[in-house]
Backbone as CSV, one residue per row, in Angstrom:
resi,resn,N_x,N_y,N_z,CA_x,CA_y,CA_z,C_x,C_y,C_z
1,MET,7.982,-6.548,-28.128,7.388,-6.616,-26.822,7.761,-5.352,-26.050
2,LYS,6.762,-4.737,-25.436,7.002,-3.562,-24.606,6.658,-3.906,-23.163
3,TYR,7.487,-3.427,-22.270,7.247,-3.684,-20.861,7.654,-2.462,-20.057
4,VAL,7.078,-2.370,-18.873,7.420,-1.333,-17.913,7.720,-2.045,-16.601
5,ILE,8.813,-1.644,-15.973,9.163,-2.160,-14.658,8.867,-1.057,-13.648
6,VAL,8.083,-1.375,-12.654,7.825,-0.412,-11.585,8.602,-0.878,-10.362
7,LEU,9.332,0.067,-9.784,10.238,-0.249,-8.688,10.044,0.754,-7.549
8,PRO,9.108,0.455,-6.637,8.933,1.350,-5.491,10.065,1.133,-4.496
9,TYR,10.500,2.209,-3.859,11.549,2.055,-2.860,11.423,3.121,-1.781
10,ALA,11.995,2.786,-0.619,11.986,3.733,0.490,13.390,3.912,1.060
11,TYR,14.378,3.293,0.441,15.752,3.412,0.904,16.649,3.477,-0.326
12,GLY,17.170,4.665,-0.603,17.928,4.929,-1.821,19.048,3.965,-2.148
13,PRO,19.902,3.586,-1.177,20.991,2.666,-1.522,20.508,1.325,-2.074
14,TYR,19.361,0.821,-1.600,18.845,-0.443,-2.132,18.477,-0.325,-3.609
15,VAL,17.799,0.753,-3.955,17.395,0.896,-5.353,18.620,1.093,-6.239
16,THR,19.615,1.809,-5.765,20.844,1.994,-6.534,21.522,0.654,-6.777
17,GLU,21.629,-0.153,-5.734,22.248,-1.468,-5.866,21.459,-2.356,-6.836
18,CYS,20.140,-2.283,-6.780,19.294,-3.058,-7.684,19.532,-2.626,-9.130
19,LEU,19.452,-1.325,-9.381,19.600,-0.814,-10.744,20.987,-1.093,-11.312
20,GLU,22.000,-1.141,-10.458,23.352,-1.433,-10.922,23.497,-2.853,-11.459
21,THR,22.547,-3.736,-11.122,22.617,-5.114,-11.613,21.794,-5.326,-12.884
22,LEU,21.132,-4.282,-13.362,20.320,-4.378,-14.572,21.054,-3.797,-15.774
23,ASP,20.872,-4.416,-16.935,21.405,-3.868,-18.182,20.746,-2.531,-18.482
24,ILE,21.467,-1.649,-19.144,20.969,-0.304,-19.428,19.681,-0.335,-20.251
25,ASN,19.560,-1.267,-21.196,18.338,-1.322,-22.004,17.124,-1.732,-21.177
26,ILE,17.338,-2.421,-20.091,16.237,-2.789,-19.197,15.919,-1.612,-18.270
27,ILE,16.947,-0.923,-17.790,16.741,0.241,-16.927,15.913,1.309,-17.634
28,GLU,16.073,1.429,-18.935,15.321,2.429,-19.702,13.817,2.220,-19.601
29,ASN,13.396,1.015,-19.254,11.974,0.697,-19.108,11.520,0.692,-17.658
30,CYS,12.374,1.174,-16.772,12.115,1.109,-15.342,11.629,2.452,-14.805
31,VAL,10.576,2.400,-14.010,10.074,3.576,-13.319,10.324,3.343,-11.833
32,ALA,11.340,4.016,-11.288,11.656,3.903,-9.868,10.965,5.050,-9.133
33,ILE,10.222,4.710,-8.093,9.419,5.707,-7.390,9.827,5.754,-5.920
34,ASP,10.274,6.913,-5.506,10.752,7.133,-4.146,9.571,7.345,-3.204
35,ASN,9.437,6.462,-2.238,8.364,6.569,-1.249,8.902,6.934,0.127
36,THR,10.013,7.660,0.158,10.577,8.028,1.456,9.882,9.230,2.068
37,ASP,9.198,10.034,1.262,8.495,11.201,1.803,7.292,10.707,2.592
38,THR,7.189,11.146,3.810,6.111,10.657,4.678,4.826,11.470,4.572
39,SER,4.851,12.557,3.805,3.605,13.316,3.673,2.645,12.565,2.761
40,PRO,1.364,12.587,3.079,0.399,11.808,2.288,0.290,12.270,0.839
41,HIS,0.742,13.470,0.526,0.634,13.958,-0.850,1.781,13.489,-1.736
42,GLU,2.873,13.044,-1.136,4.042,12.654,-1.909,4.332,11.169,-1.867
43,ASN,3.922,10.496,-0.809,4.181,9.077,-0.673,3.007,8.323,-1.273
44,PHE,3.256,7.627,-2.377,2.188,6.929,-3.088,1.828,5.601,-2.440
45,GLY,2.701,5.069,-1.608,2.504,3.733,-1.074,2.775,2.717,-2.165
46,VAL,2.886,1.480,-1.778,3.229,0.441,-2.751,2.152,0.314,-3.832
47,ALA,0.896,0.228,-3.431,-0.180,0.082,-4.423,-0.244,1.293,-5.350
48,GLY,-0.021,2.471,-4.799,-0.011,3.675,-5.627,1.096,3.660,-6.663
49,THR,2.264,3.129,-6.283,3.356,3.048,-7.260,3.021,2.049,-8.355
50,TRP,2.347,0.964,-7.985,1.924,0.004,-9.007,0.965,0.670,-9.983
51,ASN,0.067,1.501,-9.467,-0.864,2.217,-10.337,-0.129,3.168,-11.273
52,LEU,0.923,3.826,-10.784,1.729,4.678,-11.662,2.388,3.849,-12.761
53,GLY,2.818,2.648,-12.416,3.380,1.744,-13.419,2.347,1.357,-14.466
54,ILE,1.125,1.093,-14.027,0.040,0.769,-14.954,-0.235,1.948,-15.882
55,ASP,-0.237,3.153,-15.319,-0.429,4.350,-16.152,0.655,4.443,-17.217
56,ARG,1.899,4.208,-16.825,3.012,4.269,-17.787,2.881,3.169,-18.831
57,LEU,2.459,1.985,-18.426,2.266,0.873,-19.357,1.237,1.244,-20.423
58,ARG,0.170,1.904,-19.993,-0.847,2.351,-20.947,-0.299,3.410,-21.891
59,GLU,0.539,4.321,-21.369,1.129,5.374,-22.203,1.965,4.809,-23.337
60,VAL,2.684,3.735,-23.073,3.569,3.156,-24.096,2.902,2.002,-24.837
61,ASP,1.615,1.747,-24.541,0.881,0.630,-25.132,1.653,-0.667,-24.916
62,GLY,2.046,-0.875,-23.646,2.901,-2.010,-23.299,2.159,-3.316,-23.147
63,ASP,2.956,-4.370,-23.098,2.440,-5.730,-22.978,2.536,-6.282,-21.559
64,TRP,3.568,-5.866,-20.830,3.842,-6.432,-19.520,4.140,-5.338,-18.505
65,LEU,3.613,-5.499,-17.305,4.009,-4.694,-16.159,4.775,-5.614,-15.233
66,VAL,6.002,-5.264,-14.930,6.844,-6.040,-14.026,6.967,-5.248,-12.730
67,VAL,6.559,-5.842,-11.630,6.661,-5.215,-10.325,7.892,-5.804,-9.639
68,MET,8.827,-4.922,-9.291,10.061,-5.386,-8.667,10.204,-4.800,-7.274
69,SER,11.106,-5.379,-6.529,11.501,-4.884,-5.219,12.930,-4.373,-5.316
70,ALA,13.236,-3.327,-4.577,14.602,-2.791,-4.577,15.588,-3.788,-3.981
71,ALA,15.098,-4.813,-3.308,15.971,-5.833,-2.741,16.433,-6.848,-3.790
72,MET,15.869,-6.798,-4.991,16.231,-7.761,-6.033,17.585,-7.425,-6.636
73,ARG,18.332,-8.475,-7.018,19.617,-8.340,-7.706,19.627,-9.335,-8.865
74,PHE,20.281,-8.976,-9.962,20.287,-9.813,-11.163,21.714,-10.146,-11.570
75,ARG,21.995,-11.417,-11.730,23.331,-11.856,-12.142,23.561,-11.658,-13.635
76,ASP,22.501,-11.686,-14.392,22.645,-11.604,-15.855,22.119,-10.284,-16.410
77,GLY,22.039,-9.285,-15.579,21.546,-7.986,-16.022,20.049,-7.932,-16.210
78,GLY,19.349,-8.983,-15.808,17.904,-9.048,-15.958,17.449,-9.675,-17.260
79,GLN,18.396,-10.124,-18.065,18.042,-10.649,-19.385,17.182,-11.907,-19.311
80,SER,17.428,-12.786,-18.345,16.614,-14.006,-18.252,15.159,-13.664,-17.947
81,MET,14.930,-12.603,-17.179,13.562,-12.160,-16.895,12.882,-11.708,-18.191
82,ILE,13.589,-10.926,-18.991,13.032,-10.441,-20.253,12.818,-11.599,-21.221
83,ASP,13.748,-12.527,-21.276,13.589,-13.710,-22.126,12.340,-14.489,-21.739
84,TRP,12.107,-14.618,-20.434,10.930,-15.331,-19.946,9.656,-14.639,-20.416
85,LEU,9.624,-13.306,-20.333,8.455,-12.553,-20.796,8.246,-12.748,-22.296
86,GLU,9.329,-12.684,-23.057,9.215,-12.835,-24.515,8.695,-14.215,-24.896
87,GLN,9.099,-15.249,-24.172,8.620,-16.604,-24.459,7.122,-16.731,-24.225
88,ARG,6.589,-15.946,-23.339,5.166,-16.006,-23.012,4.317,-14.997,-23.778
89,GLN,4.960,-14.204,-24.591,4.244,-13.191,-25.372,3.162,-13.843,-26.220
90,GLY,1.964,-13.350,-26.088,0.839,-13.869,-26.869,0.151,-15.059,-26.249
91,GLN,0.693,-15.581,-25.145,0.042,-16.703,-24.465,-0.945,-16.155,-23.452
92,ASP,-2.023,-16.836,-23.258,-3.014,-16.428,-22.247,-2.915,-17.300,-21.031
């Protein structure tokens, strides 16, 4: 199973705290996108970051796009989330 996690953020400490609660093998699949730049050419907005995640998912021929918030924290390193995705693999 291949997945991409897209994590838009506008406040660096939140994203750092979020990533610190994820296992390294899950972080490797994470695309964190900084939306703190207020210029229209650099700030993708939330929907734009989701589109970047979709682009990355297509690049890796992935199965799942996971949209996260920098406010999220994981007690188990995110493994239960991945287990949930794996259980649903191939289901419509």
